[in-house]
C-alpha positions as a printed Julia matrix, in Angstrom:
396×3 Matrix{Float64}:
 -191.15  -13.13   32.59
 -193.95  -10.76   33.6
 -192.96   -7.09   34.02
 -193.34   -5.63   37.49
 -196.04   -2.99   38.11
 -193.48   -0.16   38.19
 -192.21   -1.06   34.69
 -195.77   -1.36   33.41
 -196.56    2.06   34.85
 -193.53    3.59   33.16
 -194.55    2.07   29.83
 -198.1     3.34   30.23
 -196.95    6.9    30.98
 -194.56    6.82   28.01
 -197.34    5.67   25.69
 -199.64    8.38   27.04
 -196.96   11.02   26.36
 -196.62    9.89   22.74
 -200.4     9.73   22.3
 -200.96   13.23   23.72
 -198.19   14.73   21.56
 -199.6    13.02   18.47
 -203.07   14.39   19.26
 -201.7    17.94   19.68
 -199.85   17.83   16.35
 -202.87   16.38   14.55
 -205.35   18.84   16.07
 -203.05   21.79   15.38
 -202.02   20.97   11.81
 -204.7    18.75   10.28
 -205.17   18.23    7.34
 -201.43   19.07    6.9
 -202.13   20.85    3.58
 -204.19   23.68    2.11
 -207.79   22.44    1.64
 -209.72   23.04   -1.57
 -211.33   26.45   -1.96
 -214.98   25.68   -1.2
 -216.66   28.07   -3.67
 -219.46   26.49   -5.72
 -221.48   27.92   -8.61
 -225.26   27.74   -8.19
 -226.78   25.42  -10.77
 -230.24   26.86  -11.35
 -229.57   30.61  -10.97
 -226.82   33.22  -10.93
 -224.58   33.24   -7.87
 -221.92   31.37   -5.94
 -222.06   29.53   -2.65
 -219.35   30.01   -0.05
 -218.81   26.99    2.16
 -216.12   26.25    4.75
 -212.68   27.71    3.91
 -213.77   29.72    0.87
 -212.9    33.07   -0.7
 -212.73   34.92   -4.01
 -210.15   37.61   -4.81
 -209.83   40.29   -7.49
 -207.36   39.44  -10.24
 -205.52   42.69   -9.61
 -205.75   45.88   -7.61
 -208.97   47.83   -8.03
 -208.23   51.53   -8.44
 -210.78   54.26   -7.81
 -211.4    56.83  -10.53
 -210.47   60.04   -8.73
 -210.91   62.21  -11.83
 -214.68   61.81  -12.31
 -215.59   64.78  -10.12
 -218.49   62.81   -8.68
 -219.26   62.99   -4.99
 -219.32   59.85   -2.9
 -219.36   56.09   -3.38
 -221.91   53.26   -3.19
 -221.88   49.5    -2.7
 -224.67   47.07   -3.6
 -224.66   43.44   -2.42
 -227.29   40.75   -3.07
 -226.7    37.83   -0.69
 -228.12   35.05    1.46
 -226.34   34.05    4.69
 -226.16   30.41    5.79
 -224.36   31.09    9.08
 -224.56   34.26   11.11
 -220.95   35.42   11.17
 -218.01   36.29    8.96
 -216.64   38.91    6.56
 -218.79   39.37    3.45
 -216.16   41.43    1.63
 -213.02   43.44    2.36
 -210.58   45.8     0.62
 -206.91   45.81    1.63
 -206.67   49.58    1.17
 -205.62   50.38    4.76
 -201.95   50.44    5.88
 -202.74   47.65    8.35
 -203.87   44.48    6.51
 -205.37   43.21    9.78
 -207.72   46.23    9.89
 -209.17   46.45    6.38
 -212.3    48.13    5.08
 -214.68   45.24    5.75
 -218.4    44.48    5.72
 -219.03   41.84    8.35
 -222.0    39.86    9.53
 -222.23   39.38   13.3
 -225.41   37.5    14.07
 -228.29   39.57   12.73
 -226.06   42.66   12.75
 -224.17   44.21    9.85
 -220.9    45.91   10.77
 -218.93   48.29    8.57
 -215.36   48.51    9.87
 -213.0    51.18    8.59
 -209.43   52.34    9.16
 -209.47   56.13    9.55
 -206.59   58.57    9.94
 -207.38   62.16   10.99
 -205.45   65.35   10.2
 -203.1    64.73   13.12
 -202.32   61.2    11.85
 -204.27   59.56   14.66
 -205.68   56.16   13.72
 -209.19   55.07   14.65
 -211.13   51.92   13.78
 -214.6    53.21   12.98
 -217.48   50.74   13.43
 -220.89   51.44   11.9
 -223.42   48.86   13.14
 -226.89   48.17   11.76
 -229.14   45.86   13.79
 -231.65   43.27   12.57
 -230.33   43.0     9.02
 -229.84   39.26    8.55
 -231.91   36.13    8.93
 -230.39   32.75    8.27
 -231.08   31.46    4.74
 -233.1    34.55    3.73
 -231.88   36.78    0.91
 -231.21   40.42    1.6
 -230.18   43.33   -0.62
 -227.74   45.74    1.02
 -226.84   49.2    -0.23
 -224.12   51.31    1.41
 -223.97   54.9     0.14
 -221.73   57.73    1.28
 -220.6    61.27    0.56
 -218.78   63.92    2.6
 -221.82   64.25    4.92
 -221.76   60.66    6.22
 -222.76   57.06    5.52
 -226.16   55.48    4.88
 -227.19   51.82    4.91
 -230.28   50.55    3.11
 -231.81   47.1     3.6
 -234.0    45.82    0.76
 -234.25   49.34   -0.67
 -235.29   50.99    2.61
 -233.05   53.29    4.65
 -232.08   51.4     7.84
 -229.52   53.73    9.47
 -227.41   56.83    8.93
 -224.03   57.7    10.41
 -222.25   61.03   10.76
 -218.85   59.33   10.44
 -216.55   60.77    7.78
 -217.69   59.77    4.31
 -216.25   56.68    2.66
 -213.52   57.74    0.25
 -212.81   56.23   -3.14
 -209.42   55.2    -1.8
 -211.09   52.93    0.77
 -212.8    50.99   -2.03
 -209.52   50.27   -3.78
 -206.77   47.68   -3.53
 -207.3    43.92   -3.63
 -210.91   42.93   -3.1
 -211.68   39.76   -1.16
 -215.22   38.34   -1.25
 -216.6    35.76    1.16
 -213.76   36.41    3.6
 -211.54   39.17    4.93
 -207.93   40.0     4.06
 -207.17   37.73    7.02
 -209.11   34.54    7.74
 -212.69   35.52    8.72
 -214.75   33.23    6.52
 -218.4    33.85    5.69
 -220.79   31.07    4.65
 -223.68   31.8     2.33
 -224.69   32.73   -1.22
 -223.61   35.84   -3.11
 -225.66   36.72   -6.2
 -224.59   40.27   -7.03
 -222.04   42.98   -6.25
 -221.74   46.49   -7.64
 -219.4    49.38   -6.8
 -220.18   52.98   -7.85
 -218.02   56.09   -7.73
 -220.95   58.26   -6.65
 -223.64   58.27   -4.0
 -226.93   56.74   -5.13
 -230.04   58.65   -4.09
 -233.09   57.12   -2.39
 -235.04   56.56   -5.61
 -232.08   54.87   -7.3
 -231.54   52.57   -4.31
 -235.18   51.43   -4.5
 -235.07   51.06   -8.29
 -231.85   49.0    -8.17
 -233.34   46.76   -5.47
 -236.23   45.97   -7.82
 -233.82   45.32  -10.71
 -231.57   42.95   -8.75
 -234.41   41.0    -7.17
 -235.9    40.42  -10.66
 -232.59   38.92  -11.77
 -231.8    41.82  -14.14
 -228.53   43.06  -12.62
 -226.79   43.03  -16.01
 -229.09   45.86  -17.17
 -227.19   48.25  -14.89
 -223.98   47.87  -16.92
 -224.68   51.06  -18.86
 -224.3    53.27  -15.76
 -221.09   55.24  -16.35
 -220.52   55.64  -12.6
 -220.02   51.89  -12.15
 -216.49   50.88  -11.19
 -217.38   47.17  -10.94
 -220.42   45.01  -11.63
 -220.35   41.3   -10.8
 -223.6    39.43  -11.53
 -222.13   35.94  -10.97
 -223.82   34.68  -14.1
 -220.87   32.7   -15.48
 -221.99   29.49  -13.68
 -218.74   27.67  -14.44
 -214.98   28.09  -14.4
 -212.79   30.01  -11.98
 -213.47   33.58  -13.18
 -216.28   35.98  -12.25
 -216.47   38.65  -14.97
 -216.63   42.35  -14.22
 -219.39   43.51  -16.59
 -217.97   47.05  -16.9
 -214.21   46.39  -16.77
 -212.94   43.08  -18.17
 -209.45   43.72  -16.76
 -210.6    43.32  -13.15
 -212.44   39.99  -12.85
 -212.71   38.06   -9.62
 -210.71   34.84   -9.42
 -211.75   31.63   -7.64
 -208.44   30.0    -6.62
 -208.32   26.2    -6.58
 -207.0    26.09   -3.01
 -208.02   27.85    0.16
 -205.96   31.01    0.69
 -205.55   34.02    2.98
 -204.58   37.28    1.29
 -202.51   38.61    4.2
 -201.56   35.7     6.43
 -200.44   36.86    9.88
 -197.53   35.3    11.74
 -198.02   35.16   15.5
 -200.82   37.72   15.45
 -200.69   40.11   18.4
 -202.93   39.65   21.43
 -204.0    43.31   21.16
 -205.66   42.56   17.83
 -207.77   39.78   19.38
 -208.87   41.96   22.28
 -209.8    44.77   19.91
 -212.09   42.33   18.09
 -213.8    41.45   21.39
 -215.89   44.59   21.03
 -217.97   42.53   18.62
 -220.28   40.16   20.56
 -219.89   37.2    18.19
 -216.11   37.68   18.1
 -216.06   37.84   21.9
 -217.7    34.42   22.21
 -215.44   32.97   19.51
 -212.29   34.27   21.24
 -213.37   33.03   24.68
 -214.2    29.61   23.22
 -210.8    29.48   21.52
 -209.03   30.38   24.78
 -210.9    27.63   26.64
 -210.07   25.04   23.97
 -206.39   26.02   24.0
 -206.08   25.82   27.79
 -207.98   22.53   28.14
 -206.3    21.05   25.06
 -202.8    21.53   26.53
 -203.74   20.5    30.08
 -203.02   16.8    29.26
 -199.59   17.86   27.93
 -198.6    19.22   31.33
 -200.2    16.26   33.12
 -198.45   13.44   31.25
 -195.08   15.19   30.88
 -194.82   16.02   34.58
 -195.7    12.4    35.34
 -192.97   11.25   32.94
 -190.27   13.53   34.38
 -191.09   12.72   37.99
 -191.69    8.95   37.88
 -190.18    7.58   34.64
 -187.16    9.83   33.96
 -186.78   11.98   37.09
 -185.06   15.33   36.5
 -184.4    18.49   38.46
 -187.09   21.17   38.33
 -189.52   19.05   36.3
 -192.32   21.63   36.48
 -190.19   24.35   34.88
 -188.95   21.96   32.19
 -192.48   20.76   31.37
 -193.86   24.31   31.05
 -190.94   25.22   28.78
 -191.59   22.12   26.65
 -195.28   23.09   26.43
 -194.24   26.54   25.22
 -191.87   25.07   22.61
 -194.48   22.58   21.44
 -197.04   25.35   21.02
 -194.49   27.61   19.3
 -193.62   24.9    16.77
 -197.32   24.36   15.99
 -197.95   28.12   15.59
 -194.96   28.5    13.27
 -196.13   25.62   11.06
 -199.7    26.97   11.06
 -198.42   30.03    9.22
 -197.96   27.78    6.16
 -201.58   26.54    6.34
 -204.22   29.03    5.1
 -206.97   27.36    7.12
 -205.02   27.88   10.36
 -204.38   31.08   12.29
 -201.0    31.74   13.92
 -201.33   33.95   17.0
 -199.59   34.96   20.22
 -202.85   34.41   22.06
 -202.72   30.68   21.25
 -199.09   30.52   22.28
 -199.73   31.93   25.75
 -202.99   30.07   26.39
 -201.42   26.76   25.34
 -198.52   27.39   27.7
 -201.0    28.28   30.42
 -202.82   25.01   29.79
 -199.53   23.13   30.21
 -198.91   24.9    33.53
 -202.44   24.05   34.64
 -201.77   20.39   33.89
 -198.7    20.53   36.15
 -200.78   22.07   38.94
 -203.5    19.44   38.54
 -200.91   16.64   38.8
 -199.52   18.17   42.0
 -202.95   18.75   43.55
 -203.26   15.99   46.18
 -206.82   14.79   45.35
 -206.03   14.69   41.63
 -202.68   13.0    42.24
 -204.39   10.24   44.27
 -206.89    9.64   41.46
 -204.06    9.57   38.89
 -202.09    7.07   41.0
 -205.09    4.76   41.46
 -205.95    4.81   37.75
 -202.34    4.2    36.77
 -202.06    1.28   39.19
 -205.39   -0.22   38.1
 -204.52   -0.07   34.39
 -201.0    -1.41   34.95
 -202.27   -4.28   37.08
 -204.92   -5.16   34.53
 -202.31   -5.96   31.88
 -201.96   -9.68   31.24
 -198.78  -11.26   29.85
 -199.33  -13.43   26.73
 -197.57  -16.43   28.41
 -200.16  -16.42   31.19
 -202.92  -16.72   28.58
 -201.19  -19.77   27.05
 -200.73  -21.37   30.45
 -204.42  -20.82   31.3
 -205.5   -22.4    27.99
 -203.24  -25.43   28.57
 -204.62  -25.93   32.09
 -208.21  -25.92   30.81
 -207.35  -28.69   28.29
């Protein structure tokens, strides 16, 4: 016996509900496990390549030598970006792991972000930006030097910009070091061929000389400098350890699986909006909001259809929005266990907003008429298997 159109419609809506829920769970949690750490050694030269979901971390806490009496600090980095965004390196020295000392690429711009506390214990997030530093797939040698007078950034041995911000302290370049990512998930894609940390400020002539040394592939010759706290030339070319040429107790480790040093649970919305000051972050956040809203719109649409025409209940709109919230909350909680996923309050609220938008679309008369016509057309197009047999018999 052929089912009536109303029964067919109910079945169709039920199937759509299951399909939409399955899509949400898959999109939110795929691949349901921690992916491999995508760090690859270069084959023909020193260096490592960071691909999607990749990071390296120091084996233990790096501690600055406060007793040297030297003034200032310096960082040298020899790298080649493949994409124009992401954290090149970060130290988890600040009290807030979501606001580390971090060098970040934002398009062609280099950003140095710091966590500063003044004498009155007021916190500020200092940003030192240098324009026109990066070009995709072109190597660049960066030198950051600092003393009590401020911060300088050199690009390929040439001074690019100075800042009068408070000098970088040795404490800021301590703690766990993450390379190719931040202390939270902010992956960078590209090649890193050298990293050095000094407990003094390099002068202009030294910056130029070191640029020549690194670009000739002779970074190991710097190991005799007693002011070096760390020197990584990435010349091992195999294994899961990057040796520190001046301190064998603090190598960098390449974990087998993707990881996040300080995974956040339901990250605050305020943190996202603070990151919107960065142009590339702003676009990324707006794109994420749009995807979250549009991705959960079908949830509201099919669930309100189910609870109004298949299993009618009181206050279906309120129930559907609550279910959208609970669905999103469950996904965000489970994402905390996946290092390649980010659990945030922003996603929770935008997903719930998308569910509410789906309810509004269903109740909008023009959209409701289109939904009804499509539902009727699909339900009417179904053919019972017995009718196919009867048609075949009649033809014979």
